[in-house]
Each structure stands twice: as C-alpha cells, then as structure tokens.
C-alpha positions in Angstrom: 34.3 8.7 -9.7 33.0 5.8 -11.2 29.3 4.2 -10.3 30.9 1.5 -8.1 32.6 4.1 -6.1 29.7 6.2 -5.7 28.1 2.5 -4.4 30.7 1.7 -2.1 31.0 5.4 -0.2 26.9 5.6 -0.1 26.6 2.2 1.2 29.7 3.3 3.7 27.6 6.4 5.1 24.4 4.9 5.3 25.9 2.0 7.3 27.4 4.7 9.4 24.1 5.9 10.2 22.7 2.5 11.2 20.4 2.5 8.4 19.0 -1.2 8.2 19.8 -2.6 4.9 22.2 -0.3 3.6 23.5 -2.0 0.6 20.1 -2.8 -0.2 19.2 1.2 0.0 22.6 2.3 -1.7 21.8 0.1 -4.7 18.4 1.1 -5.0 19.5 4.3 -5.2 22.5 4.6 -7.4 20.8 2.0 -9.7 17.6 4.8 -9.5 19.3 7.9 -10.3 22.2 6.6 -12.8 20.2 4.1 -15.1 22.6 1.4 -14.5 21.8 -2.5 -13.3 23.9 -3.8 -10.5 26.0 -5.7 -12.8 27.0 -2.9 -14.9 27.6 -0.5 -12.1 29.9 -3.5 -10.9 31.8 -3.6 -14.2 31.8 -0.4 -15.3 35.0 1.8 -15.4 33.9 5.1 -16.5 33.2 8.0 -14.3 29.5 8.8 -14.1 28.2 12.6 -14.4 29.0 14.7 -11.1 25.5 15.9 -11.6 24.7 12.3 -10.9 26.7 11.8 -7.8 25.7 14.9 -6.1 22.1 13.5 -6.5 23.1 10.5 -5.1 24.8 12.3 -2.3 21.6 14.4 -1.8 19.6 11.1 -1.7 22.1 9.7 1.0 21.4 12.3 3.1 17.6 12.0 2.8 17.3 8.4 3.2 20.1 9.0 6.5 17.1 11.4 7.9 14.6 8.9 8.1 12.7 9.6 4.7 11.7 6.3 3.3 13.4 4.7 0.9 10.4 4.3 -1.5 9.4 8.1 -1.2 13.3 8.7 -2.5 12.6 6.6 -5.6 9.5 7.7 -6.2 8.3 4.3 -6.9 7.9 0.8 -5.6 6.9 -2.7 -6.4 3.6 -4.3 -5.1 2.3 -7.4 -6.7 5.0 -7.7 -10.0 3.9 -3.8 -10.6 5.3 -0.6 -10.0 3.4 2.3 -8.2 4.3 5.8 -7.8 4.8 6.7 -4.4 5.6 10.0 -2.6 5.1 12.2 0.4 1.3 11.9 1.9 0.6 8.2 0.5 1.2 5.2 2.8 4.2 3.0 1.2 2.8 -0.5 -0.8 4.0 -3.3 1.9 4.8 -6.8 0.9 2.4 -8.1 3.6 -0.6 -6.1 1.8 -0.1 -8.4 -1.2 -2.5 -11.1 0.5 -5.0 -9.0 0.1 -4.8 -9.1 -3.7 -4.5 -12.9 -3.1 -7.6 -13.2 -1.0 -9.5 -11.2 -3.3 -8.6 -13.1 -6.7 -9.2 -16.3 -4.7 -12.5 -15.0 -3.6 -13.5 -13.7 -7.0 -12.3 -16.8 -9.2 -16.0 -17.8 -9.8 -17.8 -14.4 -9.7 -17.7 -12.9 -13.7 -17.6 -9.0 -14.0 -17.3 -8.6 -10.4 -17.8 -5.5 -8.3 -15.0 -4.2 -6.1 -14.5 -1.5 -3.5 -11.2 -0.3 -2.3 -11.9 1.9 0.5 -9.1 3.7 2.0 -7.3 2.8 -1.8 -4.2 5.3 -0.6 -1.8 4.9 -3.7 -4.3 2.1 -5.1 -2.3 -0.5 -5.1 -4.4 -3.2 -3.7 -7.5 -2.2 -6.2 -5.5 -1.0 -9.3 -3.9 -4.9 -9.0 -7.2 -6.4 -8.5 -8.2 -4.7 -11.7 -5.1 -5.0 -13.6 -5.5 -8.9 -12.7 -9.2 -9.2 -13.3 -9.7 -7.2 -16.5 -13.4 -8.1 -16.2 -14.1 -6.7 -13.2 -15.3 -3.0 -12.7 -13.3 -1.6 -9.1 -14.0 1.8 -7.2 -11.3 3.1 -5.4 -12.3 5.6 -2.6 -9.7 7.7 -0.9 -10.2 11.1 0.8 -6.8 13.0 1.2 -5.8 14.9 -2.3 -2.1 14.0 -1.7 -2.9 10.3 -2.0 -5.8 10.7 -4.4 -3.1 12.7 -6.6 -1.0 8.9 -6.6 -4.1 6.8 -7.0 -4.9 8.9 -10.3 -1.4 8.7 -11.5 -1.0 5.1 -11.2 -4.3 4.4 -13.1 -2.6 6.5 -15.8 0.3 4.2 -15.3 -1.0 1.2 -15.3 -3.3 2.1 -18.4 -6.4 0.7 -16.7 -10.2 1.1 -18.0 -12.1 -0.6 -15.6 -11.7 1.2 -12.8 -13.0 4.3 -11.1 -11.9 6.5 -8.7 -13.6 8.5 -6.2 -12.5 11.0 -3.7 -14.8 10.6 -0.7 -14.4 10.1 3.3 -15.3 6.4 3.6 -16.5 7.5 7.4 -19.7 9.4 5.8 -20.7 6.0 4.3 -22.2 4.6 0.8 -23.2 7.3 -1.2 -26.0 7.4 -3.8 -24.2 8.8 -6.4 -22.2 5.7 -6.2 -24.0 3.2 -9.5 -23.2 0.1 -8.2 -23.0 -2.3 -5.1 -19.9 -4.4 -4.5 -19.4 -8.2 -4.7 -16.4 -7.5 -2.7 -14.8 -4.9 -0.5 -11.2 -4.5 0.2 -9.9 -2.3 2.9 -6.2 -1.5 4.6 -7.5 1.3 6.6 -5.9 2.8 9.2 -5.3 0.6 12.3 -2.7 1.6 14.7 -4.1 2.9 18.1 -3.6 6.4 18.6 -1.3 6.0 21.8 1.0 4.1 19.3 1.6 6.9 16.8 4.6 8.3 19.3 6.6 5.1 19.3 6.7 5.0 15.6 10.3 4.8 14.1 11.3 8.3 12.1 10.8 6.5 8.9 7.3 5.8 9.6 6.5 8.9 10.9 7.4 10.3 7.4 4.2 8.4 6.0 0.8 10.2 6.5 -0.6 9.8 10.3 -4.0 10.0 8.5 -3.0 6.4 6.9 -2.0 5.1 10.3 -4.2 6.4 13.0 -7.2 4.1 13.8 -8.4 5.8 17.0 -8.7 5.0 20.6 -8.6 1.6 20.1 -7.3 1.2 16.5 -10.4 -0.4 14.8 -12.4 3.2 14.1 -12.7 2.7 10.3 -13.3 -1.3 10.8 -16.9 0.1 12.9 -17.7 2.2 10.1 -17.1 0.1 7.4 -19.0 -2.7 8.9 -21.9 -0.4 10.1 -22.0 1.9 6.8 -20.8 -0.2 3.8 -21.0 -3.8 4.3 -25.3 -3.7 4.3 -24.6 -2.4 0.4 -22.8 -5.7 -0.4 -24.6 -8.1 -3.0 -25.7 -11.4 -1.2 -22.7 -14.0 -1.1 -20.5 -11.2 -1.2 -17.6 -10.9 1.1 -15.7 -8.2 2.8 -11.4 -8.6 3.1 -9.5 -6.3 5.7 -5.9 -5.8 6.4 -5.8 -5.9 10.3 -2.8 -5.5 12.8 -2.4 -8.6 14.4 -3.3 -8.0 17.8 -6.7 -6.8 16.8 -7.5 -9.9 14.2 -10.1 -11.4 17.1 -11.9 -8.3 17.7 -12.3 -7.6 14.1 -13.8 -11.1 13.3 -16.0 -10.9 16.0 -17.3 -7.5 15.1 -18.2 -9.4 11.2 -20.0 -12.1 12.6 -23.6 -10.7 12.3 -23.0 -10.0 9.0 -21.2 -13.5 8.1 -21.6 -16.7 6.9 -18.1 -17.4 7.5 -15.5 -15.4 8.9 -11.8 -16.3 8.5 -8.1 -15.0 9.8 -5.6 -15.3 7.6 -1.6 -15.4 8.2 0.7 -13.4 6.1 4.2 -14.4 4.8 5.5 -13.0 8.3 3.5 -15.9 9.9 1.5 -13.2 11.5 -2.6 -12.7 11.6 -2.9 -10.1 9.1 -6.3 -10.4 7.0 -9.9 -11.1 8.2 -12.0 -12.5 5.5 -15.9 -12.5 5.4 -18.5 -14.3 3.3 -21.4 -12.2 3.5 -25.0 -13.2 3.8 
C-alpha cells in the first residue's frame, strides 16, 4: 500500500469509530510513523514498508480505544517547542500557553528572575519560560515518578541549563533545602472536583487522575499553594494559576489577602482560564 492509501484507510477507520478530527489524527499518525510530510504522502506512489503499515494499524487501534493522540505520538507541541509526553503525564493543552504569556509579561522588566513551577508535569510551562528567558532560573517541582521522568527528558531534549528539577510533594510546602525564593510562581494544578472524574471522556481518563483531581471542591491545591508557598514569594513578586473557569472568582478571592492586585484572564477560547496576582 502507498502512504496515501494507508492514510485514507486510517482516516476511514477513525471516522467509523466516531473519533473527532479523524483526518487530522490519521495524518499525524502516518506522518509520525513514516517520517513523510503530508505533501509527500499525497504525492508518493511508492509502497511503504509492511512494517510501517502495521505500525499505523496498531496506532489506529490505540486511538480507537480512546488513548490520547499525544501519547501515541510520544510528543506534542507547546509554545513552538516539542515536548515528550506519555502515560502518566498530563497532555500539554493550547489554553495553558496563556500561563507562559502572562509570566513573560510579568517578568519583562525583571533581571535574572527566579521562577517556581509547581505541579510541573511534563515541564511545558516552566521549561518554556526558561527557554524564552535564558537569564531566569526556573525551579520545577513534580511529585510523581512517571511525570518526573518526562520532565527530566524534556530538560535534556531542550538542552536547558538554567533549570532545577525537584521531585517534591508540593502539599508539604516550601522545603528549607530550596536555596532560592521566587519572583514568580506559576502553576497548573489539579482542578477538577472529585465528583467530576466519573464523567470524563475515555480519552481524558487515560491521563493520570493525580493530575486532574483537585479534591471535593476542586481547589485543594490552590489553598495549599496560597498558604504554604505564597509567603516565600519575593516582594513585588507574583503568582499565576491556571483554573477551571467556574473557579476563577473563588481563587481570586483566596489570593486577595496576599495581593496588591488580582486579575482574571480569559484564554484563546474566551473562557476565564487564569488568575494572576501581584504580591505585596
């Protein structure tokens, strides 16, 4: 079979299984496995290796089972860079790029800033800040082994020297072994209510529940970060949270005792996605 025939067959199977964006997913899978661009796939009349066709078929079956496309590919783009991802780590999402944009704006006039990324996961937020600001020193905190594995791989992949990865449970608070205090905290913590987890799509349920479950009311981690980490932020520093749109007002109120200014920011989809606070 030619690459174009393999692509068409893959798209048809995904579409029959009611996979959203079936054509896009099929194209990503075939490109990833064959190493061919979409243009070459459509123009090349040569058959691809049987082994590659079999790999595409297996990948399609994984996608039909609900496994995230990003896990099957083993990587995903975020803010113009490619991050390795897989089972045990949250998939980078486009709305999360807002955290990076807000962080870069906050740090625009700060020389040699220190940044803490709490619940870092794959590191897409903190590592992007480090790449965009080579003068910064970014600490990334992640508790779980699987996610920490991808965090370390992405540091190596991006060749960053201005970062410090720490395997640490952020619910325990600030550790005396941490040698710096931050000018800025960024965090995309678990923020779904526990009772919401049962209603998630099969695809999202492939992602680690530890990266999704924010407790009974969805804001457990925000309380912990506010009480145990904010007191260590440098004067005139800040904090930026990603939040569920239904929780932004509650989180903004939570930050008011610590802040000179609190702002709610909408994402690319027009949803209230981030809370930003300037600390006293």
